[in-house]
C-alpha positions in Angstrom: 117.6 13.5 47.3 114.7 15.2 45.3 112.8 13.3 42.8 113.0 14.5 39.6 110.5 14.6 36.7 110.6 15.8 32.9 108.3 18.5 32.2 106.9 18.5 28.8 105.6 21.5 27.5 103.3 21.7 24.0 102.1 25.1 22.1 100.4 24.8 19.2 100.2 27.8 17.2 97.9 28.0 13.7 96.2 30.1 12.1 92.2 29.7 11.6 89.8 30.7 9.0 85.8 30.2 8.9 84.6 27.3 8.6 83.1 27.9 5.2 86.1 29.6 3.8 87.0 27.6 0.3 89.4 25.1 0.2 92.0 27.2 -2.1 92.0 30.1 0.3 92.8 27.8 3.3 95.5 26.3 0.8 96.6 29.4 -0.3 97.0 30.9 3.5 98.4 27.4 4.2 101.1 27.5 1.0 102.1 31.7 2.4 102.7 30.5 5.8 105.0 27.5 5.3 106.9 30.0 2.8 107.6 32.4 5.7 108.3 29.5 8.5 110.7 28.2 6.2 112.9 31.2 6.1 116.0 31.0 7.7 115.6 34.1 10.0 112.3 33.1 10.8 113.4 29.6 11.7 116.4 31.1 13.5 114.0 33.1 15.9 111.8 30.3 16.6 114.6 27.9 17.1 116.3 30.3 19.4 113.6 30.0 21.9 113.3 26.1 22.1 110.6 25.3 19.7 110.3 23.3 16.4 108.7 24.5 13.4 106.8 22.1 11.8 104.1 23.8 9.2 102.1 20.8 8.7 99.0 20.5 6.3 95.6 21.8 7.6 94.4 18.5 7.9 97.2 17.3 10.0 97.1 20.6 12.0 93.1 19.4 12.9 93.9 16.0 13.6 96.9 17.1 16.1 94.3 19.3 17.5 91.8 16.9 17.6 94.1 14.2 19.7 95.2 16.9 22.1 91.8 17.8 23.0 90.9 14.0 23.7 94.5 13.2 25.3 94.0 16.7 28.0 90.5 15.7 28.3 91.2 11.8 29.7 94.2 13.9 32.1 92.1 16.7 33.0 89.3 13.9 34.0 91.6 11.7 35.7 93.3 14.3 37.5 89.8 15.2 39.0 90.2 19.0 37.9 87.4 21.0 38.1 86.3 24.3 36.6 85.2 26.5 39.1 
């Protein structure tokens, strides 16, 4: 009997703005993006392909990206993966 492993796939998608973008602009982009993501027709398209729509705040998204970089960096280092 072959052993089975669970596979987890994580794709983070988000908008980006220049680092010096005014907070008011970043907040407006976030509000409009969340508005679109909350539309039933748009949400259904994501769900139909197995995606989870989150719509977190810009600060939460940045924290998630930092955490994933740290986590995957450790996985890559522990596995001895090298860029050739």
